[in-house]
C-alpha positions, 0 to 999 in steps of 0.5 A: 571497531568496538564491542557492544560494550565499547571495548576496542576490538584488536582482531576481527578476522580470527577467533581466539584459539589454543594454538594456531590449529587448536580449539576455540576458547570460550573466553573469546568474548568478542567472538561470542558477542558477535555470533550471539548478536548474529544469532538473534538479529532477526525478529519475528515478522509481523503476522500480517503486513510482514513485507513493508517499506517505509520513509520519513517525511512530514505532515503540514496542516493547510487549515486551522481545525482548532474549532473541531479538534484539540489534535496538535497537528491541526491547530494552525495552518502551516504547522508541520509535524514529523511523520513516518509512513510504512506501506505494506502487503498484508498476506505474504511473508517478508520474502514475498513479492511486491506486486501481488493481488492484495490489500496494501497497508498505509500506516502513518505515524505522526510525532506530535507535540502531544505524543505519537498519533498512528493512523493505521490504515489501508489502501481500501476504505473497508474491510472483510469483517465487521467484528474483530472476533473473526480476524484470526479466522480471516487471516488463517484462511487467507494465509498459506494453507497449513498442510502444504505451506502455499500459496504464499502471498496469494488469496487464490486458494480453497481456504480463503474462498471457503471462508468468503463464501460463508461470510457475505459481510466480506463481499464489499471488500471482495469487490475492492480486492478483486479490482485494480485497487489490489495491484497498484502501480506504485505506493505513490499512486494509491489512496490511503484510508483510516477505514474506521469512523473516529471522533474529533473532540475540541477543547469544549468536549464537543465531538464530531465524527470523522473518516480519514482519507489520503489522496495522492497528488499524482493521481491513481494508477494500477497495473493490469494482472498480466503485468503484475505477474511479469513484474514480480518475475522481473523485479520483485522489489518493484514498489520498493525501488519506485519509492526509493528512486523517487525520494532519492531523486528529489521527486517527493511523493505527496498526499492530501489529507482529506476528512469526511466530517459529520455529526450525529444527525447525519449518522442517524440518517445515513442509510448504513451504520457508520460503525460498520467497517464494511461500509463507506460513505460515498464522497458524493454524499459527504464531500471530502474536506482537504486539511493538510498534506503528507510529504515523504522526503527522506529514506530510512538510514537503516531498514531494520532499525526503522522500517522493521522495528516501527510499531503502529498501534490504533490505540495511539491517539492524542487529545482531540482524537477518540474512538467510536464503538466500531467493533473491529476498531475496538478489537484492533486497539487490543491486538496491535499493542499485544502483537508489538510486545510479542514481536519486539521482545517486551513492553519497552519497544517505545524506547526504540528511536523509530517508535519514541515520541518526540515530546517529553515522556514521563511515567512510572513504568519500569524494568522489562526487556530493553529498558534503556532510559534508566529511571532515577530517583526513589519514586516509582509509584503514585500517589507518593509524598516525596518532594521530587515525586515524579509526574502527575496526571493533568486533567486539563491537558490530558486525554479524556474519552468522549463521555458517550452514553452507553447502555444495553444488555451484555451480550454477544450480538451483531447489530441489525444495522450491519446486515446489508452485505450486498448494496455497497458491493453493488455500488462499487461494481457499478461505479467502475468503468467497463474496463474495470468491471471486466478486470473484476470479473476476470480476477474473480474467475482467475481466483476461483479457477485455482479453487479445487473444490467445486462446491466452494466455487458454486457458493461464491458464484451464488453470491454474485447475482446479489451484486450484479447479474452481468458480473455473475454471468461473466464469472459463471461462463469463465468458470465453465459452470453448467448454470448459475447457482441459485442465489443466496437469500440476502439478510437484507434485500440489496438496493441500487445506490447512485454510482460514485465516480470517486470509486473508480481508478480510471475516473481519477487518473492523473491527466499528466505523465508527471512522476511516471516512467518512459522506457526508451529502447534504442538500437545502434545507429540512432539519430542522437537529436531524436533521442535528445528531443524525446528525452527532453520532452518527457523530462520537461513533463516531470517524467523519468526516461530510462534507456534500454539497449542490448547491452548496459553499456549503451548504443553508438549513435549515428555520429559515433558517440555512446548513449549510455543505457540504464537497462539491458533488454533482458532485464527491462521488460515493458511491464516496468514502464508506464509508456514505451518508445522504440528508436531504431536505425535501418542498420540496427533494427535487425538486432532488435528483430532477432531478439526475443526479449525485444519482441516480447517488449513490443508485444507486451506494450501493445497488449497492455494498452500502453502508449507507444512512440516509434522512431526510425525503423522501429515499426519493424520490431512490432511487425516482427512481434505480430503487432501489424496494425497501428491504432491511435495509441502509436505516435511517430516521434519524428513528427514531434514528441509533444503529442506523445507526451500529452497522450501518455498523460492518460496512461493507457489506450484502453480502446485497444482492449475494450 
């Protein structure tokens, strides 16, 4: 063991004292260094996206896009570029839970041959505001209220909805945030979006507009609200654990990179402004072109050094990628660099290994906190006349901004083309299945029920008829309002747009149980072969099977052998599994029926529309839990596990709650 200076430590158990019971001596440099570092081992958490989890991997191009862009990762089919991805929640602090209703950050750092390229996105393709001037107000409003310090990691409070009620531009994002998109089952089962419109620029200087999409190979999936509440109690690290387990087991998460590519003619004729970050371009109107895949195959070696210290900046682009005049993006380009300097202690945060480019770095920047590279030589400025004068700009290969024509008066204003705040909110809501629409209505009702000020509830409710009359009626009834408040007068009258199936989670499910988890609850005395058959069927489908029992030690089967359990029933509610099966013997079922957690396991599985497998006397547990009927979401495992596995690919038996 050494000090940070490399000196060998002789005693790490005792500080230097004047006598065995005397005072500690100031000259004990090993002690002082150790405590000094301990005192400073926390860095300020991010203002937003404080709770995050990251992993390493790579991006592989599946197309050659050199005709459209100079971007290094897209120059040849099969080219691999190292990557680091950080997923996060937005509103809560580092100590908050994973499965809260919130936007999820989806930030990708590509260590390219031409420098670092950060695609700093979310799991939703739009945002609450159109101009970065409003970003501090939005974040202040959604964070815990300053006088009371709560709610933490939740938007169900007066300040947030007061802000929203006065900002109709936020209504499209509200539809996303109140949908199941805000409570994903896993990082592995959610989409990512670049949010803004960017430019691709090729070697001839030709520009093409682009929007970035990350599509999960395992399909989309979310939890229901009651599950989210219970998951946070059972396992506040649910999303972290899921990603860790998947990568450690070799089940590497994968996303396709899809691009929406369009030119000025499309932009000019599109019904909305492509610079407006509160709008999407429906995939049916502009199909997505898949050009690569992102694979995460390695967890970090140290959470602090990598996941906490990684710094993403929207300004980090490479030749071939350029910005547009999206006013939110323009503001982010300033804000993100500024916040990293504050959070990481100075301008040299790029010297940290997780942030360091994997290509040569040559410049005259010097000194400052955390300077680790030790520049050599006399020249620290340019131009200079020294023989070894250091680096020079390269107009041929260096980054060049697209020479867009810019004109107009210098004024604070909002374009009229940004003024339609309701049409796409209506599009999103009407593109959902009836189940998803009910979830949105329930979410808005729940959130507004936590708002103490009646006038705020009514102002929000007055926006909803401009989105959908049925949605408004559901919320008004749910809140017990005497009548529907008079609708706000929209700046632009909303229009009906063709529904987009791409906006629905349930219309984009996996179709298979691959990558999902079966919770298998067992009693003593079960038939080993039935357990083995069910396990083999699900594992053969690429799923994980985790055994639950009264004790972690497991159960004793009918043949007297032990079947080990991963979970004790008290710590493994059905909400943490995607489907459940219960196998119990005639002798062992009594213990399950007498167990409150086991009955809760059964009741919740039924209430949350999970597919359920029953073996032996397991049905008695559901009878005891008050589930006396058997719908088509139940399967008799003794008739074979395959029909059960196939059905589980649908993830939920929604007919049960429709």
